[in-house]
N, C-alpha and C positions, 0 to 999 in steps of 0.2 A: 551600913550597906544594906540595901534592900534585899530581902530573901526572895528567891525565885518562887513564883506561884505556879502550881500545876494548873492544867487546863480545867480540871474540875473545880478548883477554887475560883476560876475566873468566870464561871458560868453566869453567876448573878450579874457581874459587871458587864458581860457581853449583852445580856438581855436588856439592861438598862440603857447601854450605849446605843444599841440598834434602835430601840424605841425612841430615844432622844434625838436620833439623827434623821427622823423621817422627813423633816423640812429640807435638810441638806440633800437627802437622797432624791427628793422630787424635783430639786432645782436643776437647771441645765448644767451638765458637767462642762468644764472648759474644753475648748477644742484641743484635740490631741496634737502634741508637737511632733509626733512620730513621722508625719508626712512633710515636715518642713524641709525646704531645699537647703542643701549644704552650700556653703560659700565656695566659689571656684577660686582656685589659686592662680593669680595673675601670672602670665607668661614672664619668664625671666626673673621671678621673685628671688629675694636673697635666701640663702640657706637658713633652715630653721635654727632657732636659738635654744641652746640647752638650758634647762631650768630644773628646779625642784618643785613638785606638786606636793602640797601638804593638805591631807584630808581632815577637815574639821567636822568630826563625826556628829556632834550634837547640833551644830549650826546648819548642816546641809550645804556647806561651801567647801571650795578648795582654794587655798591661797597659792599663788604662783610666785616663787622668789628666785633670786639669782642662785645659780647652782654652786657657787664658790664665793669666797671673799666675805663680804658683809652680809650676804643672804638677804639683801633688800627686797621688799615686796614689789612685784611688777604689776600684778593685777589679782582679781578674785573672780571665781566662777561660781555661780549658783548651780548646784548639781541636782536640785529638786524643783526645776521650773514647772513640772507637772504635779506639784504636791496636791492641789485641790482635786484633780482627777483621780489620783491614786487614793486619796483619803475617801472619796466617795465610794470607790470600789471596795475598800476595806470595811466601811461601815454597812454596806449592803450585804456583806458575807460574814455570818457569825464566826466561822472557823477562822477566816483570815484575821478577824478582829481579835479573836482570842490569842492568836500567835503574836499579833502586833502588840498587844498589851503585855503578853508574856516577855517579849523582847525588851519592852520598856522597863519592866520590873526586874528582869534578870540581867542579861549582859549589858543592857543600856544603863544600869544603875539609876533608874528612874527617869531616863531620857530616851527619846527616840534615836535610832541609829540610822543616819541618812548617808553616811559615806564610810565604808570600811576600807576599800582599796581603790587605786586608780593608776592607769597607765595611758600615756598619750600614744597616738599613732606616730610612725616614724617621721612623717612630714610635718607634724605639729599642727594638723588641721583639726584634730578632735582629741578629746579625753574620754576614756572609757572608765566607768565608775560602777562598783558593786555597792548596792544600797540595801543593807540588811533588813530594815523595817519594811521596805517595799518589796523584798524578795525578788530583786531583779538586777540586771546589768543594763546600763544605758550608755550610748555614745552621744557626747555633747559636742556640737560644733563650736569651736573656740572663737570663731569670728562672730557668730550670731547669738550664741548661748542657747540655741534651740536643740532639741533632741533629734539625732539622726536615725537611731533605731533603739528599740528596747527588747530585751530578752528576759521574760519571767523564768526564773529557775524552777526546777521541781522542788516541791515542798514549800516552805514558808520563810526561809531566811537565806540570804547570800552572804558570802564571807570573803576570805582572802582570795587573791587572784595571782596570776603569773602571766607574763608575756613571753613569747618565744623569742630566741635571739634575733631572728630576722624581722620581728615586730609584726608579723602577719596573723598570729593566733593569740588568743587570750584564754586562759583556763580560770574557772571560778568554782569555788566550793559551794555546794548547796547543802548547808549544814544539817537541815532536818530530814533530808532524803538520802543522806550518805552517798552522795553522787558528786562527781566533778564533771562539769560541762566544758567543752572546748569549742570556742566560737571563732569565726572569721572576724577579725578586728574591724574590717572595713564595712561589712554588711550585717553583722550580728547573727549570721546563719550558723546553726550548730553543725560542727564538723564531726562530732562524736562525743561520747561520754563514757564514764566507767564508774563501777562501784567501789566504795571505800569502806573503811572501818566506821565506827560511830563518830559523828560530828567531824567531818573533814575540815581541815584548817588550812595550813600553809601549803602552797604549791611551788615547785621549783623545776624549771627545765634544765637538763644537763646534757653533756656530750653534744654541744652545738645544736641542741633542740631535738636530739634523737629520743630522749627519755623524758618522762615527766614524773616527778615524785610528789606524793601527797601524804601529809601527816594528819592522822585522825586523833583528836585529843579527847574524845569521849565526853561524858556529861560533866561540864564544869560549872553548871548553874545551880546544882543542888547544894544543900548544907551538909551532906554526908561526907565530910572532909577528913575525918579521923583515918589514920592509916589502915586500921582493921576493916574499914568500910570501903577500901579501894576497889574491891570486886564489884561495887555497885556502879562504877564509872563507865562500864561498857567495854567494847572491843576497840582497843587502841593499837593501831599498827601503821606502819609506813607501807603504802602501795606504790610500786614502781611499774609504770606501763610504757609500752612503745607509744611515743607521742603522735604516731601517724595511724596506727591500727587500733590504738587504745586497748590492746590486749595486755594482760598482766605479764610482767617479766619477773618480778620478784616481790615477795612480801616479807617485811622485816618486823618482827615482834621484839621490841626492845626489852620486854619483861625477861625473856630468856637471857639476853645479853647482859642486862643489869645484874641478874642473879649470878651469872657466871663471873662477873667482875667483882662481886662481893657487895653490891648495893641493892640488896633486897628491900631496903627501906625507902628507896626512891620510887616515885611514880613513873610509869612508862608512857605518860602522855607527853609526846614530843611537841614542844612549842616552836618558837622561832629557831631557824637553823641557818647556817652558812657552810658552804663548801670551800676548801682551799682552792686557789687558782687552778691547780692541776687535777682537782676533784678526787684526790686520793683520800682525803679526810673530811668527815662531816663533824661540825661542832653543833651541839644542840642543847637547848634548855628544856626542862621538864617541869610539870606542875609542882608547886610547893617548895621548890629548891632554890636556894640563893647561891647559884653557881651554874656550871655547865659541864658537859662531857664531850669527850673526843672519841670518834668512831672510825676505825680503819675499815674502809669500804671493801677493799679486796680481801682482807683478812676476816671480814664479817665479825668484828669484835670490838668492844669498847676498850680503849687503851689507856685513857687517863680521865681523871675528873678534877675539877677545880671548885673548891668551896670558897665563896667570897664573903667578906664581912657582912654581919647583920647590923642593922641600925637598931640600937638599943630602944629607940622610941617606937619601933614597929611592934604592934601587937602580935603575940604568938597564937592568937585565935585565928585559925586558918579560915574560918567562915567569913572573916573580915577582909580577906585578900580578894582582889578583883579577879573573878572568873578563874579561881584556883591558881592564879599567877603569884609568884613571888618576884622572880625576875623574868621580864618579857621584852626581848629586843637584843639582836646580835647583828654586828656587821664585821667585816674583815677588810683590812687595808688591801689595795691592789697588788702589793707585792707578797701578800700572805703572812707578813711578819707580825702583825698586831691584830688583836680582836678588840671590839668595843662592846661593852656589855651594859644594857639598861637594867639597873637594879630597881625595878618598878616600885615594889612595896617598901623598899628600903631607902627610897628617895635619893639615889645617886646614880651616876654612871661612871664607868672607869675603862681605861685602855689596858689590855692585858698583853704581855709579851707571849707570843705563841710558843716559843722555844722553851722558856722557863716557867710559863704560866704565872709569872709574878704580876700582880696588878699594880697599876700606877696610882696617882692621886685619886681619891674618891671625890668626884665633882658633884657638889650638891645639885639636885634636880627634883622637881615636883612631879611625882608619878611619871617618870619617863616610860613611854609605852612602845617605843620603836627605835631602831638605830639603822642608819644607812650610811652611804659614803658620799662626800661632796663630789662635784663634777671634776675637780682637779685632783682628786684622790688624796688630798692632804689631811682631811678632817673626817671625823665621824659626826654625823648630824643626828641628834635625838629629838624626838617630840616630847615635850613636857605637858602632858595631858592635864595636870593639876594646876598649871600656871598659864596655859594658853600661849605657849611660845615654843619655838624651836631653838636649839643651842648647838653650836659647833665646838668640838673638842679636838685639839691637834693630836694626830696620831703620834707624832715624834715626841712631844713633851707630855702628853696626857692632860694638858691644861685647857680650860675653857677659853675660847677666843671671842665669841660673839653670841648674843641671844637676840631674837627678833620675835616681836608679838604677832600672833596669828589669831585664828577664830577659836570658837568654843570646842574644847576637848580635841586637840589634834591627835591623831593616831598615826596612820601610815604616812610615810614620806618616801616619794619615789622620784628618781631622775626621769625627766621627760623632755619634750620639745614644744615650743610654740613658734609662730611666725616671728621673724626677725624684729618687726616693728609692733608686736602685740602688746597692748596694755590692758586688755579686758574685752569681753564680748560687747558687741554693739546693742544687743538685746538680751533680756533674761538676766541682767546684772542684778546682783543682790546688793542691799544697802551695806555701806561701810567700805 
């Protein structure tokens, strides 16, 4: 696994890259897609179709598949149609180039990160994508493949997003500036922003969109992974804000809660989370831990923990684990009875009974990176980043039902919508 390089160690690379790109820099940049017209929705068009969007991070594509059943692929979207333009900007700016290369060698594991997260608009006319290596968020017209709008985040990397329950606002973490931006999903206009802990990660709207939670995970790209070096990882806490005023409502430092629960050995870097349907409990994963914890929101305390099996083939050298993850990916069945856990570094996924915390069969999976719920609510859908596929696991039986090939290094999988007859953009379509 590539070791993260500091900006100082990249200085020589930056100098050479900028010098070597002079020809590209003087060439005419491709015309911006930002001003392209969006496709108008015909009068009387059929209701949008529910689908799953699968972000292929290293490809720069998003596969669109059926939301339930066989998960068959419907189409593919190129989410970096402006790649040449963005790369020209990066090569002309040594600081941007340093961060671009740092992302490649750090969280990108030697690859560029072109799609971290994505959500469609409620009408299925566009998909909004965060692009870490380009430090931005774009809206892509699903009819044409052209960019409707682009929002450069503060700092040099964009990350996880969340969409409000009414589908009108999208929140995105700007991981190097410790900021969350909240945008109008139709126009890309910033509605507000707020400060977070170090390296903001996941975002979740709660209480019908009244509140917005952000989880800051700290420095996960360093090799200082021994427990006694945990203090080097930075300020990791949950920030809860009013989703309309963006004023802080509550700050939750899980360090204190973990210590009170008797788990001083665990990191307080909160990774993927899920709320119960009534939002009374929060289940969350933390760095380096093969398991998850349960947090009573009203009581403000951790109530249970679950340690899941280790894969004996998994190295115990924590510096080999991707971005400090051991397990990364959680979903919950619509009735709140079952949890689905992606055991990333242990190469399995499993369904856990929420009452007893007893896990079901360990379903083999290659670097499962995310877990979501199928459109019909019957299955957990995981992304297998190590095998370039997504896999459905039945909540009732805990057994695998189907796997479908997707693009290179799938990560986030999100429910969304497209036009009823959509099979792919008419322009900007990627190969394959």
